[in-house]
Structures are given as structure tokens and as C-alpha cells.
TORGUKOL-404286 format. One record per residue (C-alpha): residue in three letters; x, y, z. Coordinates in steps of 0.25 Angstrom, whole numbers, plus 5000, padded with zeros to 4 digits. Layout:
% TORGUKOL-404286
ALAXYZ...
% end
This chain:
% TORGUKOL-404286
UNK492647984675UNK493048074689UNK494148184686UNK495148244697UNK496048364696UNK497048364708UNK497348514704UNK498248584714UNK497448504727UNK498548404735UNK497348314740UNK495848284737UNK494948164732UNK495148104719UNK493548104716UNK492448174721UNK491448074718UNK491447914717UNK492247874706UNK491247764697UNK492347734686UNK491647714672UNK491947564666UNK492347614651UNK493547704658UNK493547664673UNK494147804678UNK493947834692UNK494647974692UNK495548064681UNK496448134690UNK497148264682UNK498148364689UNK497948504684UNK498548624690UNK497648744692UNK498748844689UNK498448964679UNK498948864669UNK498348734673UNK499148614668UNK498948454670UNK499848384678UNK499948254672UNK500148124681UNK501348044677UNK501347924688UNK500447834695UNK500647724706UNK499747634715UNK499947614729UNK500047474736UNK498447484739UNK498047524725UNK497147634731UNK498147744730UNK499047804720UNK499847914718UNK500147994705UNK501148104701UNK501048204691UNK502348274682UNK502448374692UNK502848274704UNK501348284710UNK501148154717UNK499648134720UNK499148004728UNK497747964726UNK496847884735UNK495947804728UNK495347744738UNK495347864748UNK494847964736UNK496048064738UNK497148114732UNK498548184738UNK499748264733UNK500848184739UNK502048244733UNK502548374726UNK503948304718UNK504048414709UNK504448344697UNK503748234690UNK503648094694UNK504147964685UNK503847844694UNK502947814705UNK502847704718UNK501747704727UNK501747554732UNK502847574742UNK502847504756UNK502447634764UNK501247644758UNK501347794759UNK502447824751UNK502947824736UNK504047844726UNK503947944715UNK505047944704UNK505448094701UNK505848154687UNK507248184693UNK507548034694UNK507248024709UNK506347934718UNK505547984729UNK504647924740UNK503548004745UNK502547984757UNK501248004753UNK500648034766UNK501748134772UNK502048174759UNK503648164762UNK504648104755UNK505347984760UNK506547954750UNK507148004739UNK507747904729UNK508847944719UNK509747874709UNK509147874695UNK509547934684UNK508447934674UNK506747934677UNK506247834685UNK505047774678UNK504647644688UNK504647614703UNK504347484706UNK504047444722UNK504347304727UNK503047244733UNK503547264747UNK503747394745UNK505347394749UNK505947424735UNK505747504723UNK506347504709UNK506547624701UNK506647614686UNK507347704676UNK507747694663UNK509247684666UNK509147604680UNK508247544690UNK508547564706UNK508047464718UNK507647554731UNK507347504744UNK506147604750UNK506547574763UNK507847644764UNK507547724749UNK508947664746UNK509247614731UNK509647464732UNK510047434718UNK510247494703UNK510047434691UNK510947464682UNK510847434668UNK511647464654UNK511047584646UNK510847514635UNK509647434643UNK508547524648UNK507647484660UNK506047474658UNK505747444672UNK506147374684UNK505147334696UNK504847234705UNK503847104703UNK502747124711UNK502747034723UNK504146984721UNK505547034724UNK505847024708UNK506247154701UNK506047154684UNK507047224676UNK506447264664UNK507447314653UNK507247394639UNK507947274632UNK506647184636UNK507547114648UNK506947074660UNK507647034672UNK507046994686UNK507847024698UNK507746984713UNK507447104722UNK508447074733UNK509747034725UNK509447094712UNK509846934706UNK509146924692UNK508046804693UNK507646804678UNK507546874664UNK506446864656UNK506746814641UNK506646904630UNK505146914623UNK504846844609UNK505346914597UNK504146924592UNK503547014603UNK504647064607UNK504447194614UNK505247324622UNK504647324636UNK504347444640UNK503147414652UNK502947304662UNK501947244672UNK501847134681UNK500847064687UNK500647074703UNK501146934705UNK502446964697UNK502246844688UNK501946914673UNK502647034667UNK501847094657UNK502947174646UNK502547284635UNK502947384626UNK502947464613UNK501947344608UNK500647284609UNK501347154617UNK501147134630UNK502347024635UNK501946944648UNK502846864654UNK502846764664UNK503846794675UNK503946664682UNK504146574669UNK504946714664UNK504446694650UNK503546774641UNK502146704641UNK501146804634UNK501046924624UNK499947004623UNK499547084611UNK498847214615UNK497847284605UNK498547344591UNK498247484597UNK499347454607UNK500847494602UNK501447504616UNK501347454630UNK501647584640UNK501147534653UNK500747384659UNK500047354673UNK499347234677UNK498047234684UNK497947194698UNK496647114702UNK496447064717UNK496146924713UNK497346894705UNK498446874713UNK499246954706UNK499346884692UNK498647014686UNK497946974674UNK497547114668UNK498547194662UNK498647334658UNK499347384645UNK499347534644UNK499647564628UNK500347674620UNK498747724618UNK498547754632UNK497547664635UNK497847554645UNK497147414643UNK497047304653UNK497047154647UNK496947024653UNK498246954650UNK497646814650UNK496546834641UNK497146964634UNK495847034635UNK495747194636UNK494947194649UNK494947364649UNK495647474646UNK495947624651UNK496347754644UNK496047784629UNK496747854619UNK496348004621UNK496547974637UNK497747884637UNK498447824649UNK499847854652UNK500247774663UNK499347674674UNK499447604687UNK498547504693UNK498147484709UNK498747344715UNK497447324718UNK496847354704UNK495747444705UNK496347564699UNK497147614688UNK497847744688UNK498347784675UNK499047934670UNK498447964659UNK498948034646UNK498448174652UNK499148154665UNK497848134673UNK497748014680UNK496447904679UNK496147814690UNK495347694684UNK494547604692UNK494947444687UNK493447404693UNK492647504684UNK493747454670UNK493447294674UNK492047304678UNK491247274665UNK492447184661UNK491847034663UNK492746924666UNK493346874653UNK492646744648UNK493446614647UNK494446624635UNK493946544622UNK495146484621UNK496246434632UNK497746424631UNK497846304640UNK499346244634UNK500646294641UNK501646374634UNK502546294624UNK503846274630UNK504546324616UNK504846454614UNK503546544612UNK503346644602UNK502546774602UNK501446714595UNK501146614606UNK501046714618UNK500346824610UNK498846874614UNK498046974611UNK497247094619UNK495847064615UNK494647134619UNK493747024618UNK493846884620UNK495246814622UNK496146794611UNK496846664608UNK498346674608UNK498846664594UNK499146514590UNK500246454580UNK499846354570UNK500546244580UNK499646264590UNK498346254582UNK498046114588UNK498146154601UNK497146264600UNK496246164593UNK496346084605UNK496146184615UNK494646214610UNK493646204619UNK492546104620UNK491246184619UNK490546084627UNK491046114639UNK490846254640UNK489646244649UNK490446174661UNK491646254658UNK490846394658UNK490446344673UNK491746324678UNK492246444673UNK492546554680UNK493046704679UNK494646724677UNK494646604669UNK494446514681UNK493846364681UNK492946334693UNK493246194689UNK494846194690UNK494846294702UNK493946174709UNK495146084704UNK496146174709UNK495446184722UNK495446044724UNK496746004722UNK497246114730UNK496246144741UNK496346294739UNK496546414728UNK497746474727UNK497946584736UNK498446674726UNK497246654717UNK496246614727UNK495446754727UNK495446754710UNK494846604711UNK493846644722UNK493346764713UNK493146694700UNK492546584709UNK491446674714UNK491446754702UNK491446874709UNK490846994700UNK491647114707UNK490447214706UNK491247324711UNK490047424708UNK489147344716UNK489947314727UNK490447464727UNK488947504728UNK488747414740UNK490047464746UNK489547604745UNK488247574753UNK489047584765UNK489147494778UNK487747434781UNK487147454793UNK487347314796UNK488747314797UNK489047454805UNK489547384817UNK490147274812UNK491447284819UNK490647274832UNK490347134829UNK491447084822UNK492647164828UNK493547154814UNK495147184819UNK495447224805UNK494747374801UNK494747344787UNK494147214788UNK492947264795UNK492747354785UNK492847274775UNK491947184782UNK491147284784UNK490947334768UNK490947194763UNK489547164774UNK488847284770UNK488947274756UNK488347134756UNK487247204766UNK486947304754UNK486947194745UNK485947094754UNK485147154766UNK485347014771UNK486747024775UNK486547144781UNK485747054792UNK486746914791UNK487346894803UNK488446814798UNK488746894785UNK490046954792UNK490646814796UNK490346754782UNK491046894775UNK492146904786UNK493246794779UNK492846864765UNK493046974768UNK494346954776UNK494946884762UNK494447014752UNK494347134762UNK495447204751UNK494247184741UNK492947204747UNK492247174734UNK492847034732UNK492347024745UNK490947054743UNK490646954731UNK491346864739UNK490546854748UNK489346884740UNK489746764731UNK489846684745UNK488446714750UNK487746704737UNK488246574735UNK488846514747UNK487846564756UNK486546524748UNK485346514757UNK485946564769UNK484946674771UNK483546604768UNK483646564785UNK484046724786UNK484246754798UNK484446614802UNK485746534798UNK485446454785UNK484546334788UNK484346284775UNK485946294773UNK486246224787UNK485446104784UNK486246094771UNK487446084779UNK486545974790UNK486345874779UNK487545874772UNK488145864787UNK487045744789UNK487345674777UNK488945674779UNK489045664795UNK487845634802UNK488545614814UNK489145754817UNK487845804812UNK487145724823UNK488145754833UNK487845904830UNK486345874832UNK486645804844UNK487245934851UNK486346034845UNK487246084835UNK486446134822UNK487146164807UNK486946324814UNK488146274822UNK488946194815UNK488746254801UNK488346404801UNK489446444807UNK490446384796UNK489446444785UNK489246574792UNK490746614794UNK491046524780UNK492046464789UNK492946584793UNK492846544805UNK493246404805UNK494446404796UNK495646494793UNK495946584782UNK496746484773UNK495646374775UNK494646464773UNK495146504760UNK495246354755UNK493846334759UNK493246454751UNK494246404739UNK493346284739UNK492046354743UNK491946444731UNK492346344723UNK491146254724UNK489746264723UNK489146334737UNK488746194743UNK490146184747UNK490046294759UNK489046204765UNK489946074764UNK491046144770UNK490246164782UNK489846014782UNK491245974780UNK491746064791UNK490845994800UNK491245834795UNK492845874796UNK492445924809UNK491745814815UNK492745754824UNK492745894832UNK491345914832UNK490945774835UNK491845814848UNK490945944851UNK489745934861UNK489646074865UNK488846174856UNK489946304860UNK491046194855UNK490246174842UNK490046324839UNK491646344842UNK491946244833UNK491146304820UNK491546444824UNK493146424827UNK494346364818UNK494746204821UNK495746104816UNK495146054803UNK495846044788UNK495046144778UNK495546044768UNK494845914774UNK493446004775UNK493546044760UNK493745914755UNK492445874765UNK491845964758UNK492045914744UNK491745784748UNK490345834754UNK490145904740UNK490245774732UNK489645674743UNK488345744748UNK487045694742UNK486445814734UNK485045814741UNK485945874753UNK487145934746UNK487046084746UNK487446104732UNK486046054728UNK485346154735UNK486346294733UNK486446364721UNK487746364712UNK488646494713UNK488246614708UNK489146724706UNK488846864708UNK488146944697UNK489147054689UNK488747194691UNK487847174702UNK487747084715UNK486447004715UNK485347014724UNK485446924736UNK484046904742UNK484246754746UNK483546774760UNK482346794768UNK481946944764UNK480846944773UNK481646914784UNK482847004781UNK481647094778UNK481147074793UNK482547074800UNK482847224791UNK481447274796UNK481747224810UNK483247274810UNK482547404806UNK481647404817UNK482747354826UNK483647484821UNK482447564822UNK482047524835UNK483447524840UNK483647684834UNK482347724842UNK483047654855UNK484347714852UNK483647844851UNK482947834863UNK484247794870UNK484847894865UNK483747994870UNK483947944883UNK485247944883UNK485348074879UNK484148124889UNK484948054900UNK486248114896UNK485548254897UNK485248214912UNK486548164914UNK487148284908UNK486048374916UNK486548294929UNK487948294927UNK487748464923UNK487048484937UNK488048414945UNK489148494938UNK488348624940UNK488148584955UNK489648554956UNK490048694949UNK489348774958UNK489848694971UNK491048734965UNK490748864964UNK490348874977UNK491548834982UNK492348914973UNK491549044978UNK491848994993UNK493248984989UNK493349124982UNK492749194994UNK493849135003UNK494949174992UNK494249304993UNK494249315008UNK495749285008UNK496149374997UNK495549475004UNK496249465017UNK497649445008UNK497149585003UNK496949645014UNK498549595021UNK499049645006UNK498549785009UNK499049795023UNK500449745017UNK500249845007UNK500049965016UNK501149925023UNK502149925012UNK501350045006UNK501950125018UNK503250055017UNK503450115003UNK502950265007UNK504050265017UNK505150205007UNK504650314997UNK504950425007UNK506350385010UNK506650354997UNK506050504992UNK506850565002UNK508150484997UNK507850524984UNK507650674987UNK509050674994UNK509650604984UNK509150714975UNK509650834981UNK511050764981UNK511050744968UNK510650884966UNK511750934975UNK512650844967UNK512350894954UNK512551034959UNK513951004964UNK514350934950UNK513751054943UNK514551154951UNK515751064948UNK515551064933UNK515451224933UNK516651214939UNK517251114930UNK516751204920UNK517451324924UNK518751244924UNK518651214911UNK518251354906UNK519651404913UNK520351304908UNK520051314895UNK520251464895UNK521751444903UNK522051344891UNK521451444880UNK522451564887UNK523651474886UNK523351414872UNK523251574869UNK524651604876UNK525351474870UNK524951524857UNK525351664859UNK526951614866UNK526851524853UNK526651644843UNK527551724851UNK528751614850UNK528551584834UNK528651734832UNK530051734840UNK530551604834UNK530351674819UNK531051794826UNK532151714831UNK532251624817UNK532351774811UNK533451814819UNK534151684818UNK534151684803UNK534651834805UNK535751794814UNK536251674803UNK536251784791UNK537151864801UNK538151764805UNK538351704795UNK539651764791UNK540151764805UNK539851634807UNK540651594795UNK541751634800UNK541751594815UNK541151454812UNK542251364810UNK542851394824UNK541651424832UNK540951304826UNK541451194836UNK541151284847UNK539751324842UNK539451174840UNK539651134854UNK539051264858UNK537851214850UNK537751074856UNK537851134870UNK536751234867UNK536051134861UNK536151024871UNK535751144882UNK534551184874UNK534151034871UNK534151014887UNK533251144890UNK532351114880UNK532250964885UNK532151014899UNK531151124896UNK530151014888UNK530250934899UNK529951034909UNK528651074900UNK528150934898UNK528150904912UNK527451024915UNK526250994905UNK526150844911UNK526050884924UNK525050984921UNK524350894913UNK524250774923UNK524050874935UNK522550934927UNK522250794924UNK522250764938UNK521550884941UNK520550904931UNK519450984938UNK520351094942UNK520851224937UNK522251204928UNK523251304932UNK523651384922UNK525151344921UNK525351344904UNK526051494906UNK527051444917UNK527351314909UNK527451404896UNK528351484903UNK529251374909UNK529251324895UNK529751434890UNK530951444901UNK531951364893UNK531551444880UNK531851574887UNK533251524893UNK533551474880UNK533451604874UNK534251674883UNK535251574881UNK535351584865UNK535651734865UNK537151694871UNK537051594859UNK537751614845UNK536751604834UNK536851464830UNK536651424842UNK535451524844UNK534851474831UNK535051314835UNK534251344849UNK533251424843UNK533051314833UNK532951214847UNK532151314853UNK531051314841UNK531051144841UNK530851144856UNK529651254855UNK529051154843UNK529251034852UNK528751104865UNK527551154858UNK527151024852UNK527350984867UNK526651084873UNK525451044863UNK525450884867UNK525350934881UNK524151014878UNK523550924870UNK523650824883UNK523150934893UNK521950954885UNK521750804884UNK521950794900UNK520950914902UNK519850864892UNK519950734899UNK519750814914UNK518850884909UNK517950774904UNK518150714919UNK517650834925UNK516550854917UNK516050694918UNK515550724934UNK514750834930UNK514150764919UNK513850654930UNK513350754940UNK512350814928
% end
């Protein structure tokens, strides 16, 4: 058993050597997933599902890693990381690369295995989804949780319907029936309903099981044809329901070691037309047992007590079983290996041939026990003892019955009676009946050995002779013919073998083993004595046909003789193509239903019957080309008439010319290994092989010599081409050299002209340079002169500013001296004023009353006069200051006139006259005038300060304007 650890790899091979599963366990490979972290741990697989082809499966672990395993291509790929455990998987959607996965967050997602992208995200469940069922068309899907089931449209990924139930009744499973439009819903109270998918109309409900064998159903399985439902639960009983009759028809009792059933699944078979007979039962002990439902025989089992199985999935074609083990690993089993040593079951010793009674059945009437040996009878009650005795078989007829008995419980005599009644076998069961009639051994190992030898050298160029449009069909035909050639060397030289095998290859192109064994069985039995005259047509067989035709239709034979038409023209084309050129598919299948059901001489009689039934058009043919066309193309002939004629010939032909006296009876292929086929003249085949080998060697020698000559010729041609190319190159080089010389002469002339123009330009530039230098010199001299003049003006301005500063300082000193003198004078006047007040208080008290009115009037006139004089003096002084400031602003660069002294003198004029006038006033008037004078001096001083500030700002601005030209000049 091979074991593969996925580790941290995202892709790789599933197995590294060709798997050879043992018969005892059938394991192809064991897949585990261990992390390579510091503390390695096992990632347990939880779910597995196959795709529609059965060659690919997906599996998801508890961390949300989903892998695709391609068993045909031996590759695995990590297609998605969902980061949460998956609870259900489905891989059989209409778009083959998409799959559905139910996650632990109750959502369902659809991913693409090729692009690894999310296709859709579906939500709606409120509990974990444990089942996903996809419709046969792949258009719809049903997801089931414990509280609801929902129907989804997989084209739009929108929910169409939702199954609502009462809280007291839980859901066990809701799923589609295969190949139908019916939905089956199974509930925890054992009620089972069938619904129409489109309308959700309830079609029927199954009745309750018998009370004596009532179990709570937990798991279900349905055959591929949708006719039988198997149900099980916490019991060792299995209930089999017939969904067409809607009744329980069998109860199977598993061995006593089985206490509960955890999973059920039918094992498909390519030849049972969907009516699966083998059921896989996974019990609580981790062992999955496969039983035959008809014989109740235990066929094989997988798993063990030490390595138990948790869940399983079976591929649609029934070749593989994928099981998730209880340790978290994934086992892939080969059904072929598990069934390799199992022979077909012998006929049962007792057969139940009576129908079920119409009255109510008890569980004892339906119960059958599973055994590992021979088949057991159903348990019988006392009332059925008489019937049992009647059913005892007559042992004297054993030989005849054994002769007609076929595998799988079929009887050749009954099949022949059925065939004569209906003319053909049912299409649904034809392949199954053919396999039983031909008793195919299905030697997988022997066939694999033949296939592994590869394509035979005789059929390497098969497509050139037989250009088949379908690449798959051509590949299967090539493999089948190669296997036949490896089986017996005669078939590598048989020219008509592709014509003989093609209809069977086309019919069994999906099962190459069955195709090979059908053709091998046909050659051994129905092609007896065909190769005795190899490489010529079988003259002995054609003579048999001609003898039978002479006996039954001498006129037709004479017509053939008259027109030189031999049996190689009217019989051999039909035999070497097995009638595939002259019959349609349905007609051919109907004919071979009868051929495989009768003696091998039936095929030869068919050739005679075909000629006799076509005697009218044949008698009208006179040209050999017409006969050839007739036996290589389809004709207007009823195959049923031909078959009836064959049976008539089989019964009415005399024994001495009857082919069955010269041909052996049917012999099946041996089990395990195929028989040796040497019914041909070995010396001729050996001679042809030697001749062919000699011709092949001669051909190889010829090819080698021809290859040598061709190589030499190629070298000569190449040398000639190289020489011609060299001469052409030399000619091109010579022409190029002449062209270059002419170009050089032209370039030299251009250079001379350019030099002349350059000299003229230089002279012009020299003259211009001299003019520019002269102009620059004059500009420089003028610039120096301007700078000197500007420097002189700057020095003048600097001197003027210094003088102005000195005058202003002198004026400020003089004003400060005047102010100090004025302050001392005011203090003296105040002191004198206080003394006068003290001296004149007494006198004033006496004369106060009579002089009061006169004094007030005089003071009023004096005040008005002083106010007018003060205002006039202030206006005059302000006017003089403003005029001086304006004049200084207009002529900033000229030296200022020291007229402040005059202004000061003139401003003092009113004060002098005022003082002079004050000497004539009385003391009170003098005091008020002094106060007015003090106020005026204060106001005047403030005004003088404002005017000075204004003059200083104007002087500073004028000084800035005078300095700007000097800065620009510098």
C-alpha cells in the first residue's frame, strides 16, 4: 500500500509508482495531510465527493483546505482555502469545473477548480448543512440542515423554494431521485414523501414499516434507476422499498456484530442499467460491508476494527471507493481488486418463484439474513411448508439446467424464448445480457498487461488508412487492435481486423476491457477456421456458405457463377465487416442479439439468409461493380425477415452440409489469463513475419541510404546557395564601395564650400566684435563718469545732512534754554502773584463790592482780547511751520534756512505786548492773564512738538529720497 503525505504542497503526484492494490484490502493509495510546523499535526479530512466522470474527487479537511485528486492523471491540486471546516461537498454540477461546499458558518459557496475563484455565495440556513443533492441535469441543488431544506437554481444561484417544518419533526435527508424529476424527503418520524421538482406537488407517501421491524431511519440510498430505496438506522435491519409499487418488499438482517448503520451507498455496475444489485453498508464498527441484495451474500468488506471508516463515496462508474478513515486520512480503494477473486455466485439452491401475497405482509415473510457462504432461504411460516415442498427441484434435470445456466442468474433457454418472442433484447439490459451470454471473465490484470505493452508497430499509422473523425474513437480502436496483436501475432497481419473490431469499439468505447473480451470471444467462437488459409480468405468457411446456398437457392448460386461472382465477393465482405457496412446500428444490434444467443454457425447462416432475402435485386445485377457496391452498402432489406430466414435455414439445412457439424460449440474465455490463440498456419505467419522483418530492414537500409543521399544533396544545395550568396554579397560590396566613393567626393566638395562660407562668417564676426568692443569701452567710460558724478552728489548731500543736523541740535539747545528761562520766569510770577494776593486781600475786601461789576466787565474785555491775540498768534505760528515743512518737502536736497529763531522771536511778540499790557492791569486781571498765558504756553509747546515731529518725518523721508539715487548709482 502506497502512502502520500500532502504536507504543505499545493500540487503533485498522488502516487510515485504504478499502484498495484492487493486483493485483501484493495487500497490504491492512502492519503494523509500532516503539517510541517514546529509541532506537526494531522489535518483530518471530513468530506469527499466524486465528479460526474468518476475519475476525479474533491476532499476537504477541518481547516478548510479543499483538494482535487485526479485519479486518471495521477495529480492532486489545492484549489481553495476556506479557513473553516466544510460540512458537505458536491462535485457533479453542470459546469464540470465547479463544486459546492457547505461551511461551518452555515453558508454554501461555489468555487471553480480551474480559476480557483469564488463563483457564488449562498446564505439562508440557520444551522449546519450536512447534505447537498444535485439534480441529474446539474441545474438545481438541494441543501439540507436539521431544520430546513432549500432548493437552489445553480444558473442564477438564487433560492427557489424552502421546506418549512414543525420544530418537533426534524429532517433526516432531502435529495433528488436519480434520472428523474422527483424529490424525496425523509423526516425523523420515519415519514417519507415524494415531491414533483417543478411544481412541488406531493406525488405520494410511503406507508409505515411493519411494527415488528420498525426502526428510526437515519441513512438512505437509492439505485441509479431510482426504483429501490434502502433505509437503515440504529439496528442491524435494512429496509428495501420499491418506489414504483410504493411498498416495503424486503428486510435484510445484517450480522449480529452490526448494531447500527452509519452510511449506505449502492455500488454501480456498467452492465446493470442502473438496477444496482450490490449495496455498501457502513456500520458502527467502522467496517463497510458490500452485499448482494438478491442473494444476500457478503461479497467483500473494507475497513477494520483498528482502521475504521468514518464515511465513504463511490465513483459513478463503480471503479473507485474513497473512504475517510477515523484517523483523518483518505483511502482510495480499487473495486476491481476487491472483486478480482470473487467468482460469480452459483445458482441458489432454493428459488422463490411465487408472488408476494396480497394480504398484509409480516416482517418474517420479508426477512433474509446476510451470510458469507451460500444463500439462505427466507424464513418460512407453517402455512408455507406445503409450498416449499412443491418448490423442490428435480435433480434429474440438473445437467440440462446447468447447460443453460448463465452467470448472474440468467438462463440461456429463457433468453432465447424471450428473443424469439420480441426479436431483440431490451436496450436497457442488452449489454448485461451480452456479458452473461459471452461469459466474459473481466481479466483486468491480463488486459492491463496487454495495454501496458503500448501501441503495436503494425497500427502506428492506423489513422492514415482509417481516418476517423473522433480522436477518442481512433485512440480506443488503436489500443484494442494493439492488445489483440500482443495477444496473438496473427492479428498484427490481419488486414480486415479493424473492419471486424470497429463496430464493437464504437459500441464499447467507454469500457475497453469489455470491448477487447467481446472481440476475443467473437474471434474464438464465431471466427473458427478463419485463419487456416491465411493470408487468403477462409476458403473452407466460404465453401460451407456456398454449399448451404446451393441447397436452398440454386438459381441464385447459378446466377453468381454465370457472372463470375465467387463467395469471396458475395459472402466474405459480409463476414469481415460483421454486417456493419450493410446494416444500421439498430439492425446490427438486433442481429447480434440473435448471433450471441445461438450456435457459432448462426453467423454463417446469416450470410446465406442475407443473399436469399436479397435475391431479387441480385438477380437483376449483371456487372461485377454492381455486386461489389451491393455488398458494401446498405440496402432496403428488413432485418427481421433475414433473422427469420436464418432460423429457418438452421432448422431445414441437412446435417451433412450444416455448419454446426463442422464448428465447435461456444467456449468462453478463461478466467485470470486469456487462452493461447494459435489456430493459424504458423509457418506462413512466421514466414510473413520474417519477410516483413526483411522488408522492414531493407526499407530501413533504403531509408538510411536515401537519407544519406538527401543529406549530401542538401549539403551540395546549401554550398551552391552559399556560393551564390557570396557572389551576390561581393557584387553588393563593390557597388556599395563605388557609392561610398561618390559620396565621399560629394562630401569633400561640400566641405570646401562650407570652409569658404565659414571664413567669410569669421571675418564678419571679427568686424562685429571690434565694433562691440568699441561700444563697450565707451559705455564703460560713460558709466565711470556717471558714477563719479553720483559720488559727488552723494558727498554734497552728506554735507547738507550734517549741517542740517548741527542746526537742528543748536535750535534744540536754544529752545531748551528758552524753556528753562520761561519756567523760571513763571515761577517768579507765581511767587509775586501770591505776595500781591496776600497784600491786597484787606484792600480788596473794602473795595470789592463797588468794583465788582467794573472788574467783571474789564476782565471780560481783557479775556476776549487775550483770547483773540492768542488765537491769532497760534494761527500765525502754525501757518509758518506748515509752510516751512511744505517747502522743505518740495526741496529736500537744499540746505534749510535757520529761520526757527525768527519764528521763535515772532511767536514771542504777542507775549511781549501782553506783558506790557499787563502792567497797566489790576492784580486780579493780571493773575487771570498769567494763567491764560501759562495755558497758551502749554498748548503752544504741544503744538511746537507736533510740528517738530512732522518736520522730522518729512526730513527723514526727504533724506531717504536723496540717498536713493546714490545707492542706484553705486
